[in-house]
C-alpha positions in Angstrom: 0.0 0.0 0.0 2.7 2.5 0.9 4.3 2.0 -2.6 1.1 3.1 -4.2 0.5 6.1 -2.0 4.1 7.3 -2.7 3.4 6.8 -6.4 0.3 8.9 -6.2 2.0 11.9 -4.6 4.6 12.1 -7.3 2.5 11.1 -10.3 -0.6 13.1 -9.6 1.3 16.2 -10.6 3.1 14.6 -13.6 -0.2 13.4 -15.0 -2.2 16.5 -14.6 -3.3 16.8 -11.0 -2.2 20.4 -10.7 -5.2 22.4 -11.6 -4.0 25.6 -10.0 -4.5 28.6 -12.3 -7.0 26.9 -14.7 -10.2 28.1 -13.0 -11.6 31.4 -11.9 -13.4 30.5 -8.7 -13.8 33.0 -5.9 -13.8 32.1 -2.2 -16.7 32.3 0.1 -17.1 35.3 2.3 -16.1 34.6 5.9 -19.0 33.5 8.1 -21.3 33.1 5.1 -22.6 29.7 4.0 -21.9 29.2 0.3 -23.5 26.5 -1.8 -22.2 25.5 -5.2 -24.0 23.3 -7.6 -22.1 20.2 -8.9 -22.9 17.8 -11.6 -21.3 14.3 -11.3 -21.1 12.5 -14.6 -20.4 8.7 -14.4 -18.8 7.3 -17.5 -18.8 3.6 -18.3 -17.6 1.8 -21.4 -18.6 -1.2 -23.4 -16.0 -3.2 -21.7 -16.2 -1.7 -18.2 -19.2 -0.9 -16.0 -19.6 0.3 -12.5 -19.5 -1.9 -9.4 -22.1 0.2 -7.5 -25.1 2.2 -8.6 -25.5 5.9 -8.7 -27.3 6.1 -5.3 -24.1 4.9 -3.6 -22.1 7.7 -5.2 -24.8 10.3 -4.6 -24.6 9.6 -0.9 -20.8 9.6 -0.8 -20.4 12.9 -2.6 -23.5 14.9 -1.5 -24.1 13.3 1.9 -23.4 14.9 5.3 -22.5 11.8 7.3 -18.9 10.8 8.3 -16.6 9.9 5.5 -18.8 11.7 2.9 -17.6 14.6 0.8 -20.0 17.3 2.0 -19.4 16.3 5.6 -15.7 16.8 5.1 -16.1 20.3 3.5 -18.6 21.3 6.2 -16.1 20.6 8.9 -13.0 22.1 7.2 -14.9 25.3 6.1 -16.5 25.8 9.6 -19.9 25.1 8.0 -19.3 27.8 5.3 -19.3 25.6 2.2 -20.9 22.5 0.6 -21.9 21.3 -2.8 -25.5 20.9 -3.9 -26.8 18.4 -6.5 -27.3 20.0 -9.9 -30.7 19.7 -11.5 -31.0 16.9 -14.0 -33.5 14.4 -15.4 -31.5 11.1 -15.6 -32.0 8.2 -13.2 -33.2 9.8 -9.9 -34.1 13.3 -10.9 -32.2 16.1 -9.4 -29.8 13.9 -7.4 -26.9 15.6 -9.2 -25.7 12.5 -11.1 -25.9 11.6 -14.8 -24.7 8.2 -15.9 -23.6 7.7 -19.5 -22.1 4.8 -21.4 -19.7 5.3 -24.3 -19.8 2.8 -27.1 -16.1 2.3 -27.0 -13.4 0.5 -24.9 -12.0 2.1 -21.8 -9.1 4.3 -22.9 -6.8 3.2 -20.0 -5.4 6.7 -20.2 -2.3 7.8 -18.3 -2.2 11.5 -19.2 -5.2 13.7 -18.7 -5.4 14.8 -22.4 -6.1 11.3 -23.5 -9.4 11.3 -21.7 -10.6 14.6 -23.0 -12.5 13.3 -26.1 -14.4 11.0 -23.8 -15.3 13.9 -21.5 -16.5 15.9 -24.4 -18.7 13.0 -25.6 -20.0 12.4 -22.1 -21.1 16.0 -21.7 -22.9 15.9 -25.1 -24.8 12.8 -23.9 -25.5 14.4 -20.5 -27.0 17.4 -22.3 -30.2 15.3 -22.9 -30.8 15.5 -19.2 -29.4 18.8 -18.1 -30.2 22.5 -19.0 -26.6 23.8 -18.9 -27.7 27.2 -20.0 -29.6 27.7 -16.8 -26.3 27.7 -14.9 -24.7 30.4 -17.0 -25.6 33.1 -14.5 -23.5 35.8 -16.0 -24.8 35.0 -19.5 -21.3 35.0 -21.1 -21.7 31.8 -23.0 -19.4 29.7 -20.8 -19.7 27.9 -17.5 -17.1 28.4 -14.8 -16.7 26.3 -11.6 -18.4 29.1 -9.7 -21.6 28.6 -11.7 -21.4 24.8 -12.0 -18.7 22.4 -10.9 -18.2 19.4 -13.1 -16.7 16.1 -11.7 -16.3 12.9 -13.6 -16.2 9.3 -12.2 -14.6 6.9 -14.7 -15.5 3.2 -14.4 -12.4 1.2 -13.6 -9.3 1.8 -11.5 -7.8 5.0 -10.2 -4.2 4.6 -11.1 -3.2 7.3 -8.6 -4.1 4.7 -5.9 -3.7 1.4 -7.6 -0.5 2.0 -9.6 0.0 2.0 -13.4 -0.3 -1.7 -13.9 -4.0 -1.8 -12.7 -5.9 -1.9 -15.9 -8.1 -0.3 -17.1 -7.5 2.9 -15.2 -7.2 6.7 -15.2 -5.2 9.1 -13.1 -7.2 11.3 -10.8 -6.6 14.9 -11.8 -8.1 18.3 -12.4 -7.6 20.1 -15.7 -9.3 21.9 -18.5 -9.7 21.1 -22.2 -8.4 22.7 -25.4 -10.8 24.0 -28.1 -11.1 20.7 -30.0 -12.3 18.9 -26.9 -14.4 21.7 -25.4 -18.1 20.9 -25.7 -20.7 23.6 -26.4 -24.2 22.6 -25.4 -27.3 24.7 -24.9 -25.2 27.6 -26.2 -22.6 27.5 -23.4 -19.1 26.1 -23.4 -17.9 23.7 -20.7 -14.5 22.5 -19.5 -12.4 24.8 -21.7 -9.2 26.4 -20.6 -10.0 29.4 -22.7 -13.2 30.0 -20.7 -11.5 29.7 -17.3 -13.4 26.5 -16.8 -12.3 23.0 -15.9 -13.2 19.8 -14.2 -12.2 17.3 -11.5 -11.9 13.5 -12.3 -11.1 10.3 -10.6 -11.4 6.6 -11.2 -14.1 4.5 -9.6 -12.0 1.9 -7.8 -9.2 1.9 -5.2 -8.1 -1.7 -5.4 -11.0 -3.8 -4.1 -13.2 -0.9 -2.9 -14.7 2.3 -4.2 -12.7 5.4 -4.3 -12.6 7.3 -0.9 -13.3 11.0 -0.5 -9.8 12.2 0.0 -8.8 12.2 -3.6 -12.1 13.8 -4.6 -11.6 16.6 -2.0 -8.0 17.1 -3.2 -8.9 17.4 -6.9 -11.8 19.7 -6.0 -9.3 21.8 -4.1 -7.8 22.5 -7.5 -10.9 22.6 -9.7 -13.2 24.5 -7.3 -10.9 26.6 -5.3 -7.7 27.1 -7.3 -5.5 25.7 -4.6 -2.0 24.5 -5.6 -0.4 21.2 -4.8 1.5 21.5 -1.6 3.6 18.4 -2.0 6.9 19.0 -3.8 6.2 18.7 -7.5 9.9 18.6 -8.2 10.2 15.3 -6.2 13.1 16.7 -4.0 11.1 16.6 -0.8 7.6 15.8 0.6 6.3 19.3 0.8 3.8 19.5 3.6 3.3 15.8 3.9 0.2 14.5 5.6 -0.5 17.8 7.4 -2.4 19.2 4.4 -5.2 17.9 2.1 -3.3 19.4 -0.9 -0.4 17.1 -0.2 -0.4 13.5 1.3 -3.3 14.4 3.7 -5.7 13.2 1.0 -4.7 9.7 2.0 -5.5 10.2 5.7 -6.4 7.2 7.8 -8.0 7.0 11.2 -5.9 4.0 12.2 -5.3 0.7 10.4 -9.0 -0.2 10.3 -9.7 2.8 8.1 -9.3 3.0 4.3 -6.7 5.3 2.9 -8.4 8.6 2.1 -11.6 7.8 4.0 -10.5 10.3 6.7 -8.6 13.0 4.7 -6.8 15.5 7.0 -7.7 19.2 7.1 -6.7 21.8 4.7 -3.7 23.6 6.2 -4.0 27.0 7.8 -2.7 28.8 4.7 -5.4 27.2 2.4 -8.2 28.1 4.9 -7.0 31.7 5.1 -6.7 31.9 1.3 -10.3 30.8 1.0 -11.4 33.2 3.7 -12.9 30.4 5.7 -10.8 31.6 8.7 -9.6 35.1 9.2 -6.3 34.8 11.2 -5.7 37.0 14.3 -2.6 39.0 13.6 -0.3 39.8 16.5 2.1 42.7 15.8 3.4 43.5 19.3 3.1 41.5 22.4 5.1 40.6 25.5 4.3 37.3 27.0 0.8 37.2 25.6 -1.1 34.0 26.7 -2.9 32.6 23.6 -5.3 29.7 23.3 -5.5 27.6 20.1 -8.7 25.7 19.4 -8.6 22.4 17.4 -9.0 22.6 13.6 -12.1 20.4 13.9 -13.7 22.8 16.4 -16.4 25.4 15.6 -14.1 27.9 17.5 -11.0 27.0 15.5 -8.6 29.9 15.3 -5.3 30.8 13.5 -2.6 33.1 14.8 -0.6 35.1 12.3 2.9 36.4 13.2 4.4 38.8 10.6 8.1 38.4 9.8 8.6 41.0 7.0 6.6 42.3 4.0 6.3 38.9 2.4 6.8 36.3 5.1 4.8 35.4 8.2 4.0 32.4 10.4 0.6 30.8 10.8 0.0 28.8 13.9 -2.9 26.3 14.3 -3.9 23.4 16.6 -4.0 20.1 14.8 -5.6 17.9 17.4 -6.6 14.2 17.1 -10.3 15.0 16.4 -12.6 15.3 13.5 -11.0 14.7 10.1 -7.6 15.3 11.6 -7.9 11.8 13.1 -6.6 11.0 9.6 -3.2 12.0 10.9 -3.1 8.6 12.7 -1.7 7.5 9.3 1.6 8.8 10.9 1.2 6.9 14.1 -1.4 5.1 16.2 -0.2 7.3 19.1 -0.8 10.6 17.3 -2.4 13.1 19.7 -1.8 16.4 18.0 0.1 19.6 18.6 0.7 23.1 17.2 1.5 23.3 13.5 3.7 26.3 12.7 3.6 27.3 9.1 6.2 29.5 7.4 4.6 31.4 4.6 6.2 33.4 1.8 3.6 35.1 -0.3 6.1 36.2 -2.9 7.1 32.6 -3.6 3.4 31.6 -3.7 2.5 34.4 -6.2 5.5 33.6 -8.4 5.0 29.9 -8.6 1.2 29.4 -8.3 0.6 29.4 -12.0 3.1 26.5 -12.7 2.2 24.6 -9.6 5.7 24.7 -8.0 4.8 26.5 -4.8 6.8 24.0 -2.7 9.3 22.8 -5.4 12.3 24.6 -3.8 13.3 22.6 -0.7 15.2 25.5 1.0 12.5 28.1 0.2 9.0 26.8 0.0 5.9 29.0 -0.3 4.1 27.0 2.4 6.4 25.2 4.8 5.8 23.3 8.0 8.4 24.2 10.6 9.1 20.6 11.8 9.6 20.7 15.5 11.6 17.5 15.6 12.4 14.6 13.2 12.4 16.8 10.1 11.7 14.1 7.5 9.6 16.2 5.1 12.5 18.3 3.8 14.9 15.4 3.2 12.8 12.7 1.6 10.4 12.6 -1.3 8.4 9.7 0.0 7.8 10.8 3.6 4.4 11.6 5.1 5.7 13.3 8.2 5.9 12.4 11.9 3.8 13.2 14.9 6.9 14.9 16.4 6.8 17.5 13.6 4.2 19.3 15.7 5.1 21.5 18.7 3.8 20.3 22.1 5.0 19.8 25.7 6.9 16.6 25.9 8.3 17.0 22.4 9.4 20.6 21.5 7.7 23.3 23.5 9.4 26.5 22.2 10.0 28.2 18.8 12.3 31.2 19.0 15.3 32.8 17.3 17.6 30.5 19.3 15.8 27.2 18.6 16.2 24.8 15.7 14.1 25.4 13.6 14.2 29.1 14.4 12.0 32.1 13.7 14.5 33.6 11.3 13.3 34.8 7.9 14.4 33.1 4.7 17.2 35.7 4.4 18.2 34.5 7.9 17.4 37.8 9.5 16.9 37.3 13.2 13.8 38.7 15.0 12.2 38.8 18.4 9.4 36.4 17.7 9.0 33.7 20.4 6.4 31.0 20.9 7.1 29.4 24.3 5.5 27.4 27.0 3.5 25.3 24.5 1.1 23.0 26.3 0.4 19.4 26.0 -1.6 18.3 23.0 -5.3 18.7 23.6 -8.4 20.2 22.0 -7.5 23.6 23.4 -3.8 24.2 23.5 -1.9 27.3 24.8 1.3 29.1 24.3 3.0 32.3 25.3 3.8 34.6 22.4 6.2 37.6 22.3 7.2 39.8 19.4 
């Protein structure tokens, strides 16, 4: 299993996972619930059909129970976002799913472009059951993910999980189509790069079971929210490891009895602030300020921001063993949690967002986890992290200019930032902060 998970982290990017920059979605306003319609198109072939019917997938994607996609997004967005089923007339009306069968063999595609003609044909068939023009709210003749999110499930294996020898299969990815493969139906264009549109896609099966929600959430992180990959797309390191959905966190497991990806870990603090789901509390000057940190799974979750210079800052959050962060038990059965301290460089992010290389420079990442101890993420391309990467009493309970890692900027300029007296891991942690 570990072999295939390593394979996925490296190859998801190489085969088109990185959808950053291909859509024009806008984040929800803080504190406001935002619904977005989504159409799920199931594609089967004359030599490959689905194991389970549409009702199973409808519940997994649009349901609000544990290990279902909307349940995940409700938790990580602090109840500010979920997907709603698009209106359609196929199968069960208005359940958001249209199933089509192409009269051809499964393409067993490895690169995303090889599947594009099939996606175009599938949309043309789905048009019988969907009024796509009704979703063109700005009447510009094209659908963006803000208006209607499209996601495809392809019958067969998902090679990102099962490996390249599992046939037939597709690589989970998000992308957009060029003109020849951009369908125009009901007078509106869908999927096209030229229209700032796109899609998310994944294969039906993970080995002997249906795909879990982690890979769906990850690809929608690209397609719906323009989030970049936070693993190292240059394969020099592991980026943010399991501590972020947009990295290996998509394979989160709540212990050995859980399926990989059934309990994906939370989006990291930077992703949540980018989407405006959490507005961080910025501390500019303090002397021994006592600060509480509420768990990421909590309705009172908070993020503390510590400015370093014009481009750099730290984000601090409590990643407790609760909610979907129970998926961090993929690191250790004994995982309890701790403070995650993120070193952010907005200039690096802005420069490299378009080519999906935000974390491709090991010594200067855009979104970097300051590893309290056992710093495996920076030195191995196949690491997921370690529970000791977080700060807590009994491990490392201070982060200052004198510690390793230190609070210095990337230019190695010292400062007076100090996070000390970090508590034991619990749902509400505390620390003393000075600047």
